[in-house]
C-alpha positions as CSV (number, residue, x, y, z in Angstrom):
1,M,0.1,0.1,0.1
2,A,1.5,3.3,-1.0
3,P,2.1,5.9,2.0
4,L,-0.5,8.3,3.0
5,I,2.2,11.4,2.7
6,E,5.3,11.3,0.3
7,V,8.0,14.1,1.1
8,K,10.4,14.5,-1.9
9,N,13.1,16.8,-1.8
10,L,11.7,19.2,0.3
11,K,13.5,22.9,0.4
12,K,12.4,26.2,2.0
13,Y,14.5,29.0,2.1
14,F,13.8,32.7,3.5
15,V,15.3,35.6,1.9
16,V,17.4,37.3,4.8
17,A,18.9,40.0,2.3
18,R,17.9,42.0,-1.3
19,T,19.4,44.1,-3.8
20,R,18.9,47.6,-4.3
21,L,16.2,46.6,-6.9
22,G,14.7,44.1,-4.7
23,A,16.4,40.9,-6.0
24,P,16.7,38.3,-3.7
25,K,20.9,38.5,-2.6
26,S,21.1,36.3,0.2
27,W,19.2,33.0,1.6
28,L,18.5,30.9,5.0
29,K,18.3,27.3,3.7
30,A,15.8,26.3,6.7
31,V,15.2,23.1,4.9
32,D,17.5,22.1,2.4
33,D,16.5,18.5,0.2
34,V,14.5,16.8,2.8
35,S,12.8,13.5,1.7
36,F,10.9,10.8,4.0
37,T,7.2,9.1,3.8
38,I,4.6,8.5,6.1
39,D,2.5,5.4,6.0
40,R,-1.6,5.2,7.1
41,G,-1.8,5.0,11.1
42,E,1.6,5.6,11.5
43,T,3.8,8.2,13.7
44,L,7.0,9.4,12.3
45,G,9.0,11.2,14.8
46,L,11.3,14.2,13.6
47,V,13.8,15.4,16.4
48,G,17.3,17.8,16.4
49,E,18.0,20.4,18.4
50,S,16.3,24.0,18.0
51,G,16.9,25.9,14.7
52,C,17.5,22.7,12.8
53,G,14.4,23.1,10.5
54,K,11.7,20.8,12.2
55,T,9.0,23.0,12.6
56,T,9.7,24.7,9.2
57,V,9.2,20.9,7.4
58,G,5.8,20.9,9.0
59,R,4.3,24.5,8.1
60,T,5.7,23.9,4.8
61,I,4.0,20.6,4.3
62,C,0.7,21.8,4.9
63,R,1.3,25.0,2.9
64,L,1.7,27.8,5.8
65,Y,4.8,28.1,4.2
66,E,4.9,28.2,0.5
67,P,8.0,26.0,-0.6
68,T,11.1,27.2,-2.4
69,G,11.4,23.4,-4.1
70,G,10.3,19.8,-3.7
71,E,7.1,18.2,-3.9
72,V,4.5,16.6,-1.3
73,L,1.8,13.9,-2.1
74,F,-1.1,13.2,0.0
75,D,-2.3,10.1,-0.7
76,G,-1.2,10.6,-3.9
77,Q,-2.1,14.1,-4.7
78,P,0.6,16.8,-5.1
79,V,-0.3,19.6,-2.5
80,F,2.1,22.1,-3.6
81,K,0.2,22.1,-7.5
82,L,-3.4,22.8,-6.1
83,D,-5.2,26.0,-6.1
84,R,-6.6,27.7,-3.3
85,R,-10.1,26.4,-3.3
86,E,-8.6,22.5,-3.9
87,M,-6.4,23.3,-1.0
88,L,-9.1,24.8,1.5
89,A,-10.4,21.2,0.9
90,M,-7.1,19.6,1.4
91,R,-7.0,21.4,4.9
92,R,-10.0,19.0,6.1
93,K,-7.6,16.1,5.7
94,M,-4.5,17.6,7.3
95,Q,-4.4,19.5,10.3
96,M,-1.8,21.0,12.9
97,I,-1.4,21.1,16.6
98,F,1.0,24.1,17.5
99,Q,3.6,24.3,20.1
100,D,2.8,27.3,22.3
101,P,-0.9,26.7,23.5
102,Y,-0.8,30.3,24.8
103,A,-0.1,32.0,21.4
104,S,-2.1,29.5,19.2
105,L,-5.6,30.3,20.7
106,N,-7.3,33.7,19.8
107,P,-7.9,35.4,23.4
108,R,-11.0,37.0,22.3
109,M,-12.7,34.1,21.1
110,T,-14.7,31.8,23.6
111,V,-13.5,28.0,23.6
112,G,-16.8,27.1,21.4
113,D,-16.0,29.7,18.6
114,I,-12.6,28.5,18.6
115,V,-13.3,24.5,17.9
116,G,-16.1,25.5,15.8
117,E,-14.4,27.8,13.4
118,P,-13.4,24.9,11.2
119,I,-16.6,23.4,11.1
120,D,-18.1,27.1,10.2
121,I,-15.2,27.3,7.2
122,H,-15.9,24.3,5.7
123,R,-19.7,24.2,6.0
124,L,-20.1,20.8,8.1
125,A,-23.1,21.7,10.1
126,S,-26.7,22.7,9.0
127,S,-27.7,24.4,11.8
128,K,-26.3,26.2,15.2
129,A,-27.5,23.5,17.2
130,E,-26.1,21.0,14.8
131,R,-22.7,22.9,15.5
132,D,-22.8,23.3,19.1
133,E,-23.3,19.4,19.5
134,M,-20.2,18.7,17.4
135,V,-18.3,21.2,19.7
136,H,-19.6,19.8,22.6
137,E,-18.8,16.7,21.4
138,L,-15.2,17.5,20.3
139,L,-14.4,18.9,23.7
140,H,-15.7,15.7,25.5
141,T,-13.2,13.4,23.3
142,V,-10.2,15.6,24.7
143,G,-11.4,15.3,28.1
144,L,-13.2,18.8,28.6
145,S,-16.9,19.4,29.6
146,P,-19.2,21.5,27.4
147,E,-19.7,24.3,30.1
148,H,-16.2,24.9,29.0
149,A,-17.4,26.1,25.3
150,A,-18.5,29.3,27.2
151,R,-15.2,30.2,28.6
152,F,-12.2,32.1,27.3
153,P,-8.6,30.5,26.7
154,H,-7.2,32.8,29.7
155,E,-9.3,30.7,32.3
156,F,-7.7,27.4,31.6
157,S,-4.3,26.0,32.3
158,G,-1.5,25.2,29.8
159,G,-2.5,21.4,29.6
160,Q,-6.1,22.3,28.8
161,R,-5.6,25.0,26.2
162,Q,-3.5,22.3,24.4
163,R,-6.5,19.8,24.8
164,I,-8.4,23.0,23.1
165,G,-5.9,22.9,20.4
166,V,-6.3,19.3,19.8
167,A,-9.9,19.8,19.6
168,R,-9.8,22.3,17.0
169,A,-7.6,20.1,14.8
170,L,-10.1,17.3,15.1
171,A,-12.8,19.3,14.1
172,V,-12.8,18.4,10.4
173,N,-11.8,14.7,11.2
174,P,-8.5,14.8,9.3
175,S,-6.4,11.9,8.7
176,F,-3.2,13.3,9.2
177,I,-2.1,15.9,12.2
178,I,1.1,17.7,12.6
179,C,2.0,17.7,16.1
180,D,4.8,20.9,16.1
181,E,6.2,20.2,19.7
182,P,2.7,19.8,21.2
183,I,4.1,19.0,24.9
184,S,7.3,21.2,25.3
185,A,5.8,23.9,27.0
186,L,3.7,21.8,29.3
187,D,4.5,20.4,32.9
188,V,5.5,16.7,32.8
189,S,2.6,15.6,34.5
190,I,0.9,17.3,31.7
191,Q,3.0,16.0,29.2
192,A,1.9,12.3,30.0
193,Q,-1.8,12.9,29.8
194,I,-1.4,14.7,26.2
195,I,0.6,12.2,24.6
196,N,-1.8,9.0,26.0
197,M,-4.7,11.1,24.8
198,L,-3.3,11.4,21.1
199,E,-1.9,7.8,21.3
200,E,-5.8,7.1,22.1
201,L,-7.1,9.3,19.4
202,Q,-4.8,7.3,16.9
203,E,-6.0,4.4,17.5
204,K,-9.7,5.2,17.6
205,R,-9.6,7.4,14.4
206,G,-6.6,5.8,12.4
207,L,-4.3,9.1,12.6
208,S,-1.3,9.5,11.1
209,Y,1.2,11.7,12.9
210,L,4.1,13.8,11.9
211,F,5.5,14.2,15.7
212,I,8.1,17.3,16.1
213,A,10.1,17.3,19.1
214,H,13.3,17.7,20.7
215,D,12.8,15.3,23.6
216,L,14.1,12.1,22.4
217,S,12.9,9.9,25.0
218,M,9.2,11.2,24.5
219,V,9.8,10.5,20.8
220,K,11.1,7.2,21.5
221,H,7.8,6.3,23.5
222,T,5.3,7.9,20.5
223,S,7.1,6.9,17.8
224,R,7.4,3.8,15.0
225,R,10.3,5.6,13.0
226,V,12.3,8.2,14.1
227,A,14.1,11.0,11.4
228,V,17.0,13.1,13.0
229,M,17.9,16.3,11.5
230,Y,20.5,18.7,11.5
231,L,21.0,22.3,9.7
232,G,18.1,22.0,7.2
233,K,19.1,17.8,6.5
234,I,18.0,14.8,7.7
235,V,21.0,12.6,8.7
236,E,19.7,9.6,9.8
237,L,16.0,7.8,9.7
238,A,15.2,4.1,11.1
239,E,12.9,2.2,13.0
240,S,12.8,3.8,16.9
241,V,13.6,0.5,18.2
242,E,16.6,0.3,16.0
243,L,17.6,3.9,16.0
244,Y,18.1,4.0,19.8
245,R,19.8,0.4,20.2
246,N,21.9,1.2,17.1
247,P,23.0,4.6,16.1
248,L,25.1,5.0,13.3
249,H,25.4,9.4,12.9
250,P,28.0,10.7,15.3
251,Y,25.1,13.5,15.8
252,T,22.4,10.8,16.7
253,K,25.0,9.3,18.7
254,A,25.8,12.6,20.5
255,L,21.6,13.3,21.0
256,L,21.1,9.9,22.7
257,S,23.9,10.3,25.1
258,A,22.3,13.4,26.4
259,I,19.3,11.4,27.5
260,P,19.5,10.9,31.2
261,I,19.2,7.5,32.3
262,P,17.0,6.9,35.8
263,D,19.8,4.9,37.6
264,P,22.3,6.7,39.4
265,D,25.0,4.2,39.1
266,V,24.3,3.7,35.3
267,E,24.2,7.3,35.1
268,R,27.6,7.9,36.9
269,T,29.5,5.7,34.7
270,R,28.2,6.1,31.1
271,H,30.3,7.9,28.6
272,R,28.6,11.3,27.6
273,I,29.5,12.9,24.3
274,I,30.0,16.5,24.3
275,L,29.9,18.2,20.9
276,E,32.4,20.8,20.2
277,G,31.6,24.2,18.5
278,D,28.8,26.1,17.3
279,V,26.2,25.0,14.8
280,P,26.8,26.8,11.6
281,S,24.8,29.3,10.1
282,P,22.0,28.0,7.8
283,I,22.6,31.4,5.9
284,D,26.0,30.3,4.8
285,P,26.1,26.4,5.7
286,P,29.5,24.6,5.0
287,A,30.7,22.6,2.0
288,G,30.2,18.7,2.4
289,C,28.8,17.5,5.3
290,R,27.1,20.1,7.3
291,F,28.3,18.3,10.6
292,R,31.7,18.1,10.1
293,G,32.9,20.8,12.0
294,R,32.0,19.6,15.6
295,C,32.5,15.9,14.6
296,S,35.5,14.3,16.0
297,Y,35.7,11.6,13.2
298,A,35.8,14.2,10.6
299,M,38.0,12.9,7.4
300,P,38.7,15.1,4.3
301,V,36.1,13.8,2.3
302,C,33.7,15.3,4.7
303,A,34.8,18.8,3.6
304,E,34.7,17.7,-0.4
305,Q,31.7,15.7,-0.7
306,E,28.1,15.8,0.9
307,P,27.4,12.4,2.2
308,P,24.5,10.6,0.2
309,M,21.6,9.2,2.4
310,R,22.3,5.4,2.0
311,D,20.0,2.4,3.4
312,V,22.1,0.4,5.4
313,G,19.6,-2.5,5.7
314,D,16.3,-2.9,7.7
315,G,14.6,0.8,6.3
316,H,18.1,2.3,8.5
317,H,18.9,5.3,6.5
318,V,22.1,7.4,7.4
319,A,23.7,10.4,5.7
320,C,27.6,9.8,6.9
321,H,30.8,8.8,4.9
322,L,32.1,6.7,7.7
323,I,29.2,4.3,6.9
């Protein structure tokens, strides 16, 4: 069966400087030649440090940002070739849960209007009574009460606000949701509740997720496959169990070594990989391997050639000259 989402050579550059005549002079390469697939009912984790381009990937897939290059297929349909009317219909199939539950909800709208807005836009209810019933059902689905529909976002905690964001995303009954670090702004105890809720919804509704995060321990729990990004590129992609058991790229090894282990004896004796140097600028990324300036295994070929993504077996892909 063909995957639900196919991302092929996706690029998103932002203009950071122009000539006197207004022509682009300098670009920030936020996403540079990224490819992956997501199957129906699957969660793909996308991880990497801040500024690597994870959020830009998600926003470009659903065309909140217009792409610079590449292609995205949703169930075989090219997303970037759709006109405005066709894209409106496509948004019923793909939705997004944003990172900050405090900034992503309109403070002037009630919860009922926030959750009901997608229903109004796509004309999914024939009457106000039907709309209200749908809103109340959505709030119940995410663990809130129908009485909450009359309240405003500032009356809720961070975890409750994120539940409202989930309800809004579910309002049009999508099959694919981009979860842009949906738990990073929440307390640890609330994080588990949101993750469990997302997993239950996935099981009941057959949802597919792109789960963007920087917490690798959480991604291991939620995702079947994991893609590791560095400076706009995916450097490793594998099944979750395989990636954590056998990381191959030096950057992936460094990320995994930073995960604390809840055993004082093991934590005290294990080797922690400390990366030297700073992350290069995406405005002027280095030639060859972008990680070579911070890699203790860098070779002359790393400065000369960009490592291609290779399949080393069992669906484990890595972009490194060492492999």
